[in-house]
N, C-alpha and C positions, 0 to 999 in steps of 0.2 A: 207230315207225310214222308214216307220212306220209298225210295226209288232202287230199281236194279237196272245197271246199264249193260246192255249186251255186249258181247265181245267184238261185234263190229263197229263199234263207237270208240273214240279215243278216251282213255282214263281220265282226261282233264274234265270230261262231261261230269264225273263223279265229283271231282273237286270243285267245280262251279256250283253244283247243287248244295255240297256241303257248306261253301261260303255263303250261300244264300240262307242258311238254315235248316235245310232239309237233310234227312238221313239219306245216304247213297252208298252202294257197294257195286262192284262189277262183278259180272260173271267169272272173270279171270281170277278174282281174288278169292272166289269161292271154289276155285277148281272145276269150274263147270265149262271151261273153254272145249269146245268141239262136242259138247252134248247135243242131243236132239232138241229141237224146238219145244216139244212136249215136256222134257225134263226141265227146261228153263222155266217154261211157263208154270209148271206145277211148283217149282221151288219159289218163284216170285209169289205165287198165290198163297202158299203155305207160309211165307214169311209176311205177307200182307203188303208187298211192295208193288209199286206201278212199274211195269216193265217199259224201258225205252230202248228202241231198236231201230235199225234201218231194214230189217228183215220184213218185207211186204206179205210173207205167210202170215204173220200175226195180225194183219188186217182182215183175215178171212174171219168172220164172225160166226161161221158154221163151226169151224175148228177151236176158235178161241172166243166164245161169247163174252162180251164186254161186262155183263152183269155177274159172270163167275169169277172175275178178276178184280183186284183193286184198281185196276186201270191198265190200260196198254196205250202208249205213245209210239207211233210210227213216224219216222222222219222220212220225207220224199224230197231229195235234192237231185238236180241235174249233175251238180258237182259233188263228190264225196269226199273231197280232201278235208284235212283236219281243219283248216280254218273256216270252210264253209260250214262244217258241222258244228263247231264251237260257236259261231256266230248265230246259228239257228237254235242252239241250246240257249243262248242268252235270251232270245225271243221267248222261248218256252218258259224260262224262269220268270219273266216278266208277266206272262199269261197266268202263271200259277199264283200270283198274288192276288188275283181276282176270282179264279175258279180253279177247282181241283178236279182230277180226272178220275173220281171215285166211281168205279164200275162202268167207266166209259172208254171208248176207243176214240183217241185223237189222231187224226191224220194231220201232220204239220208239214207245211210247205213254207218257203221263203215269204210268200205273200198272203197267207192264210192258214187257219187253223180250222179243220172240220171236225165236228164233234158228232160222235154216234153215241147217244145214251141207250141205257137198257130198255 
């Protein structure tokens, strides 16, 4: 499975995914920094990548229906510092060993993951 890391997340998130055996690139690596959400979603969809983001706009299933994407993972944290995000990313990687977000929306919080299937 391949992932696209939004610009609002540390680049280390991509490195963690790669270290776990997944493909991962960042919005910044593809010169998409500052692009509209719709452009980022289109690119992730065209590349068959699951988008991982802090942007709650991507949790809007009317604008970004999960079934139209390879998957969307939205992180919800009270603290958005680098260490909190990386810690949550490690939890996601553990979850990915048993379930993949193919065509699903995952809302990931420190104490749970909510799944919205197509």
